[in-house]
C-alpha positions, 0 to 999 in steps of 0.5 A, a space after each residue: 803166796 802158796 805155791 803148788 806144782 802148776 798152780 799157785 793160791 794167793 789173796 784176792 785183789 781188786 784186780 780180780 773183781 772183774 774175772 769173779 763177777 763173771 764167773 758168777 753170773 757165767 750159766 754154764 759155771 752156775 749149772 755145775 755150783 750148789 749154791 744159788 745166786 742173782 746176777 751180780 753188778 761190779 759194784 756189788 761185786 766191789 762192795 763184798 770186796 770189801 766187807 770180806 777184808 777182816 772176814 776171819 771166818 772166810 779165806 778166798 783166794 785166787 787160782 793162778 798159774 805157775 808159767 803165766 800168771 793167769 787167773 783161771 779160778 776161785 777157792 778157799 776155806 769157808 765156815 771156818 770151825 777153829 775150835 772142831 778146825 774144820 772148814 768147807 772147802 769149793 774150787 771153781 775154775 773159771 778160765 777158758 781152755 785149762 781142763 784136763 790140764 790138772 791144774 784142778 787136782 793140784 789146786 785142790 792139793 794145794 790147798 788141802 796141804 795148807 789147810 792141815 799144816 799151815 792154818 792147822 786144820 784137821 777136816 774139809 768138807 764139801 758139797 758135788 752135784 752127781 752130773 759134775 762128773 769132773 769134781 768128783 774125779 778130781 776131789 774123791 777119786 784122784 785126791 782122797 776125798 769120801 762120801 759121807 752122805 746124801 742130801 737128797 733132792 737139794 739142789 734146785 736146777 733146771 726144771 727139777 731137784 737134784 740130790 747133792 753129796 756132802 764130800 770131805 777128807 781128814 788131815 790123815 786122808 790127806 798124808 796117805 795119798 802117794 803125792 802127799 808128800 810132794 806138797 807139804 812144805 819142806 821147812 828149815 827145822 834147825 832151832 836154838 837151844 833154849 836153856 835150862 829156865 831153873 836153871 838161868 833164874 837161880 844162876 841170877 839169884 843171890 845167896 
């Protein structure tokens, strides 16, 4: 369980699959994301879940509220490059009546802390459509992400092509945020004093 201030992130369970299928099939939610998919059935969603269990390059996490354990969305780390230490991320909030309450920003900050301080990544990147004002404010304005480039006419939506922004954040960008320390786990750093290995071996040597 990964704790934020208002939300927690946890692994996907079978009981989440119906909500995930509903979000994927929701035309309003689909309008604001850059990817594309055909309508998904419950059986297709279950087959996807079973195939994803052993996927070590994609970490998908459910977003739920801390106060009432309500499932409100999905986030994660996709296309993880373990050598160069970067990954794609995104946030999809599908529950009703949650807008403007800080859940999105808290989820982004929580995931950044997890990616940088637990997984060991150095860079996260994502893509935002120009009319997705909410995502732009959450990532760029509030969470320190930067626009690195524009894909011209990259996404076809509702009969026309739209540009798409590439945004990204480095660990050092996260560390500079005024509230970053609130999300970095305060772990116990006490440790055992390890004896000098050479001395330990020499002590047991016979003359």
